[in-house]
C-alpha positions in Angstrom: -78.3 147.0 -260.6 -82.0 146.0 -261.1 -84.8 148.6 -261.2 -87.6 145.9 -259.8 -85.9 143.9 -257.7 -87.4 141.9 -255.6 -87.5 141.6 -251.2 -86.9 137.6 -250.6 -87.2 138.1 -247.4 -91.4 139.2 -247.8 -91.4 135.9 -249.3 -90.0 134.0 -246.5 -91.9 135.9 -244.2 -95.3 135.2 -245.7 -94.1 131.1 -246.1 -93.6 131.5 -242.5 -96.5 133.1 -241.0 -98.5 130.5 -243.1 -96.6 127.6 -242.0 -97.3 128.7 -238.5 -100.8 129.6 -238.9 -101.1 125.8 -240.3 -99.5 124.5 -237.4 -101.4 125.9 -235.3 -105.0 125.2 -237.0 -103.8 121.1 -236.9 -103.2 122.0 -233.0 -106.4 123.1 -232.3 -108.2 120.7 -234.3 -106.5 118.0 -232.8 -107.1 119.1 -229.1 -111.0 119.3 -230.4 -110.4 116.0 -231.2 -108.9 114.9 -227.7 -111.7 117.0 -226.2 -114.5 115.3 -227.3 -112.9 111.6 -227.2 -112.6 112.3 -223.3 -115.8 113.6 -222.9 -117.7 110.6 -224.8 -115.6 107.6 -222.3 -116.4 109.8 -219.5 -119.9 110.0 -220.8 -119.7 105.7 -220.8 -118.5 106.3 -217.0 -120.9 107.9 -216.1 -123.7 105.7 -217.4 -122.3 102.9 -216.1 -121.6 104.1 -212.2 -125.1 105.2 -212.3 -126.4 101.8 -213.6 -124.2 100.0 -210.8 -125.6 102.9 -208.4 -129.0 101.8 -209.4 -128.2 97.6 -209.0 -126.7 98.0 -204.8 -129.3 100.5 -204.2 -132.4 97.9 -205.7 -130.4 95.2 -203.8 -130.1 97.4 -200.4 -133.9 98.3 -200.6 -135.8 95.6 -202.2 -133.6 92.6 -201.3 -132.6 91.2 -204.5 -131.0 92.4 -207.5 -132.9 94.4 -210.6 -133.9 92.0 -213.4 -133.9 93.9 -216.4 -132.5 97.0 -217.9 -136.5 98.2 -218.0 -136.5 97.7 -214.4 -134.0 100.0 -213.3 -135.1 102.6 -215.7 -139.0 102.4 -214.4 -137.8 101.8 -210.9 -134.7 103.8 -210.2 -134.9 106.0 -213.3 -132.1 105.3 -214.8 -132.2 105.6 -218.6 -130.0 104.6 -221.3 -129.8 106.0 -224.9 -130.6 103.3 -227.1 -128.9 105.0 -229.9 -125.9 106.0 -228.5 -124.8 103.2 -225.6 -125.5 99.1 -226.2 -125.8 97.7 -222.4 -125.2 94.5 -221.4 -127.1 93.3 -218.5 -126.6 89.5 -217.5 -129.0 89.2 -214.4 -128.0 85.4 -213.5 -130.0 85.2 -209.9 -132.0 87.8 -207.6 -129.2 87.3 -205.1 -126.1 87.8 -207.4 -125.2 90.8 -208.4 -125.4 91.1 -212.6 -122.6 91.7 -215.4 -123.2 95.1 -216.6 -121.1 96.6 -219.8 -121.6 99.7 -221.2 -120.4 100.2 -224.6 -120.4 103.3 -226.8 -122.1 102.6 -230.0 -119.6 103.8 -232.7 -116.9 104.5 -230.6 -115.1 102.1 -228.6 -115.9 101.8 -224.8 
């Protein structure tokens, strides 16, 4: 019999609690990254829809599609943050709907 016998259950409990804590922190961090990614995707979709809506509105009001993104910004108030998004806008003719593609810079589509 030892006078100062260590209780191994205490160490096991502390290790188990530490493992659960680390697992919960990893789960929390993963959910934050997922939420941030989904938010970025949603912002890109909103910009794409706003541009398309402005293009169609321009055609309905003026009888022609807008010639450029600058025209949409000036006349329909849809501005693009060029530090965050790259927008491909190809206006072929005034009576053909332009091709629009919005891409988030540094983060996929």
